[in-house]
N, C-alpha and C positions, 0 to 999 in steps of 0.2 A: 245464388245462381253461379255455378262453376263453369265459367265460360270456356276454360281450357278443354272441357269435355264436349263442348258443343261444336258440331261441324255442320255448317250451312251449305246448302246447294241453292244458289239463286238462278232460277231458270228465266232467261230473258234478261241477262245481266247488261246487255248493251242498250236497253231502253231507259226511259226516264225513271220509272219506278225501280227497276232492277239495279241500275248503276248507283242511285242514291241509297238504296238498301244495302248494297255491298259495302259502300263506304261506311255506313253506320255500323254494320256488323264487324268490320275490321277494326274500327275505332273502339268497339266494345270488347275486343279480345277474342272474337270467334275465328276459328279456322274456316275460311270461306272459299268455296268453289263457285265459279261463274260460268254458266252454260249458255251458249248462243251459237248460231251458225258461224258468226265471226265475233267471238268474244273480245272485249276490250282488254288490252294488255298493259295499259298505262296506269292502272290502279295498284299502288304498292301493296304487296301481300296477297293480292287476289290470285288464285290458282285457276287459270282459264281452261275450259273444256269446250272444244269445238265439236258440235254435233247437231244433226238435223233430227228434230223430234218425230218426223214422219218416217224415218228409216229405223225400224225396230232393231235390226241386227247391229247396225253401226252404233246406235244409241247404247245398246247393252255393252258393246265393247268399250265405248268411250267412258262409261260409268263404272267399269269393272274396278273394284278395290276402293272406290270413293267412300262408300259407307256413311252417308250423311245422317245426322240425327234430326235435322230440321230441313224441310224443303219449302222453298218460297217460289210459287209459280206466278210469274208476272207478265206472261206473254200471250199473244194470240196472232192469228193470221187472217187477214181480210180476204173475203171471197165475194163472188158476184151476187150470191143469193144467201138468205138466212139458212136455207136448207143445207147449203154447202158449208156455211159457217159452223153449223151444228156438227156436221159430219167430220170436218177437218179439225176443229178446235176441241171437240170431244176426244178425238183420237190422239191429239197431242198430249193431253193429260193422261189418258189411259196408257199410252205407250211408255211415258216416263215412269209412272208408278209401277207398271208391270216390269220394267227393266230393273227397278230398285228392289222389288219384292224379295228376290232370293237372298239379298244381303241381310235382311231382317234387322236393319239398323234404324229405320225411320221411326221417330217418336211423334213428330208433328208435321202436318202439311198445311201451309197457308196458301190460299188462292185469292188473287186480286181480280175482281171483276169491275163493277161500276154501277152507276145509277140507271143504266138501261135495264137493270133487273126490275125496276119499278115502271119504267117508261115504255118498255118494249124496244125492238130493234130500231135503228135509225129511221127506216122508212115509216114505221108506225107513228112515232111521235112527230116526225117532220111533216108528215102529210095530214094526220088527223088530230094531233094535239092530245092524244089519249094520255090521261094522267090520273093517278090515284090522288087521294087527299094529301095535301102538303101541310107541313113538311113530311117527306117520305120517312117511314119507319121500317125497321127490319122485319117486323111481324106482318107487314102487308103480304097478302097471298100472291103467289105467282100469277102472272097474267095469262090469258088464253093464247097470246101470240107465241109463235115459235121464237126461241131465244137461245143463242149458243151459251150464254152464261149458265142457264139451267143445266145444259148438257155437261158443262165443265164441273159444276157442283156435283151432279149425280155421279160422275166418274170418281171424284174425291170421296164421296160418301160410300160408294161401293168398295173402293180400295181400302178405306178405313175399316169397314166391317170385315173385310178379308184379312187384312194385315195387322189390325189392332192399334193403329196410331190415332192420335187426336187430330183435330182440324180446326181451322178458322177461315172464314170468308170475309174479305174486306172490300167495301163498296165505296170507292172515292167518287167525287164529282169530277169535273175537269181537273186533270193533274197538271200542275205548273212546276216545271223544272227543266233542266238542260239535257238535251240528247240530240245529236245530229243524226238525220236519217230515220226519224221516228214517225210513225204513221199518224199519231194523235198528239199534236204538239202545239197547243194554242199559244203559249207564252212566246216561244221562239217565232212562230208565225206572225204574231202581232209585232214583235220587234223588227222582223224583216220588212213587214208592210210599212211600219212607221219610218224605217230607214229609206225605203223607196219613195214615200211621200216627201220626206225631207229633201231628197235628191232632186225631186221634181218641183219643189216649192209648192206642194199641194196640202190641203187640209186632210186630217185623219178622218175618214168618212165611216160612220157607223154602218156595218154591213148587215145587221140583224133585224129582228122583228121589234114591233112596238112593245109586246109583252116582255121581252127580255130587256129592252131599254128601260122600261118603267118599273118592272117587277123586282122583287127581292131575289138574290141569287147567292151562291157560295162556290168556292173552289177548294181544291186540295193541293197544298204544297207537297212535293215529292218527299220532302224531309219529314213532314209530320206523318205522312203515310208510312215511311220507314220506321218512325218511332212507334206507331201503333202495331205494325207487324212484329217488331221485336218484343213489345209488351205482351201481345197475345200469345206469342210463342213460349213465353216464360212465366205466364200467370195462370195457375191452375183454374181459377174461377172463369177464365176466358175460353176454356176449352170447348170445342164443339158448338160454336156459336158464330153467327154472322154479325158484322159490325159496319155501320156507316162510318165514314171518316172524311171530315172536311176541316178547314182551318179553325173553325170555331167562331168566326164572325160572319156577318151577312152584309151585303152591299147592293146597291143598284148600279147597273152599268152606266146609267146617265151620270153618275158621279165618277166611277172608275175610269171611264173613257176620257173624261176631261183630265184626270190625273196622269194617265198614260201619255196623252198628247203633250201635257206640260213637261213631262220628263224629256221628251224628244224635242221640245221647243217648237211645237206645231200648233196651229189652229185646228179646230175640230168641227165636225158637223154631226149632229145627232140624228135621231129618227126623223125622217121628213115625210112620212106617209107611205113610203115604199121600202121594201127590202132590197138592199144593194149588195149582193153577195160578193164576198172577198175573191172567190174564184174568178168572177168576171173582172173585178178591179185589177187583179194581178195576172190575168191571162197572158198578157204580152210583156211581162216584166222580166222574163228570163235573160234576154240580152242586156237589158239595163243593169240587172244584178251582176252580170259578168263584168261590166264596166266598173261598177262600184267596187267589186271585189278586187279588181286589178288596181284601181286607184288607191285603195286603202290597204292593199296587201292582206286581204282577208283569206282565211284558211279554206273556205268552202265557196267555190264559184258556181256550183250547181244549185239553183234556186229550189229545185224539187227535193233536194235532200234536207232543206231547212224548213220550208213552209208546207204545211198541210192545210191548205185553204178549205178543202172539202169538209174536213172535220170541224174546223173553226166555224164554218157556215152552218153546219148542222147544230152545233151548240148554240150559237148566237141567234140563229134563225128560228129557234123553237117558238111556236105560237102559244106559249104558256110560261108561267112562272115555275121555277124549280128550286127548291131548297130542302135542306136535310136536317133530320133530327139526330142528335148525338147522344141522347140520354143513356142508351144501353151501356156503352163503354165508359161513360162518365161515372155511372153508378158503381161500376166495378173497379174504378180507380184510375182510369186513363184521363189525365188532366191536360194533355198537350194543347197548345194554342199557338197560332201563327197569324200575324197581321197580314191581311191579303194584299194591301198596297205594297208592303215590304216584300212579299213573295215575288211580285212582278219586278220591283226595283232591284232586288238582289239578283234575279235572273238576268235582267238587262245589264247590270254591272258585270256579271260573270261573262256574258256573251261579248261584251266589249273588251274585257281583260284578255279573253282567249282569242280575240281577233275573229269573231264570228260575224259581228256587225261593226260598222264604223263608229 
């Protein structure tokens, strides 16, 4: 692999997945561009590109002369309905690949989606518990539900047929990693919730369902997702395939919740017969977080930029067990593994070091 000839464009570089991937690419010797509406400028070596994927003209101008060999698409926009999710998020992928097409430089496009590919949109699995056979496998057929992940995939497939590049699709479970202002951020949300509980001398209360509390689960460390993205982009056998990606271990939240509480020095309460959503528990915590942030000189005083309770509730409130099969990439040589408890502890330590939590 001649990394000096590889030029990466990370789309959504300010998010959990994008920022960790950019770090990995730079450490591996890749020339790396990071695109976002407000790209981070604090990663040494990253060449930021400020652009809005919805604005075709401005996007084409921002990308002029970049000529990436590898594109990593790691972003999406949340809308009120799945029909709007499909319209908007399909257009984001289409606009980007259309803007890059005249340069004829792209060799590979990697798209990051997730396990909603198998579960359906949030509303479907949250309300009905629709679930294919577990562990979920890449060969499972698409569901009958509308799903913006399918729209994003179809845009990649169409552009690949038009422009002649290879592709890979990556389907993580809940991604654990650091990013401020991210819409889907369970790890940081739980760290903030635990910090609020500690301030109030309260127990860490399980917010989710009985099925999630008792059932087997898995998560995806942003670093192992970055490892698989890089592997698939540079492994001929991995071309034109979809891959699940999780840490490689499984756990029950009834065990992990106790471990998280222990890290913060808290008592905890498990499932007590009812779902106790985090959104409700944290509904009035904004002013308290401001006080905590002032007292400990934390960098972010706006609770809403740190905690995404709605997303954590949808994950932990599922009325079903969800776990993932990793056989496809394992057979092709991807052997990455990450201990899940260490994923959370590493994140918590990083948040403390960077003065995000006390």
